[in-house]
N, C-alpha and C positions, 0 to 999 in steps of 0.2 A: 798740385799746390792747392794748403788749404784754402777755404773760402774764407773763411773768419778768423783771425788772429786775436785770443785772448787781449786783453789789454797789459794782463802783468807780463803776458809771455812778450810780449812788442815791447814795454817797459826794461824788461832785463836785454832784449837784443840790441834796443837801442843803446842802454846804458855800459854794455859791454863792448860795443863801437865810439862809443865817446871819449876814449883815452889813447891818445896816442903812441901809449909804451905796447898795449893792448894788441892795435891797429900794427905796429909793426911786429911783433908775436904770431898773429893771425897770419900778414902776409908772409914773414919766413916758413909758416910753417907749411903755407901752400905750397913749399918745396919736399915736403913730404916729414915725416915725423923727427920728432929732436926730444932731448930729454930738456929739466929745468934749465939746467947749467947749459947747454945749448943755445937755447931761448933768451938766457940773462946777461952772458958775457960779453956781446956785443953790444947791448944795450945800455953796458957797465951799471945793471943794478945788482944791488945783493936779493942770494934766494929767496930769502923769505918775501921780496918785493913782491919778484917773480911769479911765485907760486900764489900770493895772493891774486895778482892781476890771470893768471891762468885759471882761477878757483871762479872769478866772475864771467870768463870763456866760456867756462865749461856751464855754469848755472845759464849763460845765455844759450849755450847747445852750439859756439864754435864747436868746442873744440871734446874730443873724451880722451881719458887718461889711461892708463894701465899701469902696473909698475911688477918691476918682474927684477927681484932680491934688491939694493937699497935705490934703486935709480927708476924714476917716474919719468915715462915716457908720454908726450902729447901729440897726437895726430888730428889735421882738420877733419869739421867735418858739415859740408857745406850745404847740411839740409836748413841749417839756421838762416841761410841766404835768402833758399825759395820763399819762405814762411815773410820774408821781409819785400821782397820781389813783390810776391802778392798782394801785400796792405800798400806800396807804391804803386803797383801799374792802378788797385782798384779807387785810390784818388786821382791817381793822373786822369783813370776815364772820367771822375766826377769834376774836376777841374775843368777838363773839356768839353762835358758837358755845359754845363756853367757859360764856357765863352762861346759857345755854340749858340746856346739863348741868347744871349747878348749881342753877339752878331746880328741874327736876324731881327731882334727888336730893334736893332741902329737901323739896320736894310727899310726896313719899314718906317720910321719914322722918317727915315731919308728920301722916300718915297713919297709919303707923303708933303713933305714941304717940297718940295718940285713944283714950278709951274706947270 
């Protein structure tokens, strides 16, 4: 897992997941590769809209595509989740440390006010 994620990369990751349609597409790709039409049809969206959503997911690093003839197939790439997880874990650790310091401070104040 990366220890430091660039702000621009983090923005792309969170932006890619900020839309329900893209999250639905990514969930579908969890079952295996799919073509643009296979991803668009169950969501009831036009192919050009699906391609735009998939481009955002690809820029975020969540999917990779390959073209065979006229068919473009997308596949999920879980590595993008590793970068997000590293960011979340780092911030979670910072918050826990802050709460631990607050807890210690409150305990010392409580001890000082006891008769």
